N, C-alpha and C positions, 0 to 999 in steps of 0.2 A: 573386342573382348566379349565373350559370351556371358549370359547371366550367371552361369555356373562359375566362371572365372571370377566374376565380381563378388559372388557370394563367398568363394574361397578366400579372396583377398580381404573381404570384410571380416570374416571369421579369424583370419590370421592376425589382422590388426587388433581386433578385440582381445585376442589371447595375449598379444605382445603388450597391450596396455595394462591388462590385468597383472602380468608378471612384473611390469616396471613400476607399478604404483608403490608408493612409500608406505610401509607398515607403520601404524601409529601405536603409541603406547597407551596405557590406561588413562593418562591425563590428557590425551589428545596431542601430545608433543610427538613429532616425528621421531621414530626410533633412532635415526641418524643423529639428531640433535640431542637426544636424551643421554647419549654417551659422552657428550662434550661437557667438561667440568663447568659447573655454574649455570647450566642451561635449563635445568628443570626445578630444582629445589632451592635455588638461590633466593635469599630474602629480597634482593633487588627486583628480581623477576616477579615475585609474589606481590611486591608493592606496585609494580607497573600493572599487573593484572587487576589489583584492587582499584587503582585509579581508573582503569578502563571500565570496570564494572560500575563504579560510581558515576562516571561520565555517561554511560549508557542509561543509567537510571534517571539522571537529570534530563537527558534528551527525550526519554520516554514521557516524563512528566510534562515537558514543554509541548511535545506532540499531542498528548492527551488534552492539555488545555486548549490548544489551537483547534483541535477537532470539536471540543465542547463549544467553543466560541462560534465556530462555523455552524454547528447545529442550531445554536441559539439564534444566530442571524437568519438562518433559513426559516426557522419556525416563526420568527417575528415577521419576516417578509410574507410568509404564507398567510398569517393572520391578517396582515395589511391587505393582501390581495383579496382574501375572502370578504373582508369588510367593504372594500371598494366594489366588489361584485354585488354584495347585498344592497349597498347604497344605490347603485345603478338600477337594480331591479325595482327598488322602492320608488324611484323618481319617474318611472315609465308607467303610463296608463295601460290598461288592458288592451285598449284599441291599438296601441302602438307596439304590438308584440313583435312585428318584423323589425322595427327600429331597435327594439331592445335586444333582439337576437344579433343584429349587426353590431351594436355597441359592445355587446359581450364578446363577440368574436374578435373585434378590433382590440379590445382590452386584453384578451387572452393572447393574441399575437404579440402585443407590446410586452407583456410580462414574461413571455416564454423566451425572449431573446437573451 
């Protein structure tokens, strides 16, 4: 198959997909379903949609809380890490600069895992 044949096949498939897609109504309900009695304006359907909306809101709140908790844990760990680094530097004499560098690198390797 030549590249031109592949391009023609691709274009033909795209056109076929465009024509076979279901048209949607204003409410986002497929046009085929909108013509079925009780499928779009039925109070039961409206109730189900409301329940779904409420459930999504609850899920969003739970997700937001978990993200907030994770951010707080990360910030707390960061403060702890910085404090540990400060303590390590205070304990080391100026003469032991190489040892301090090695200890810092070891500590950074440990906390980065």
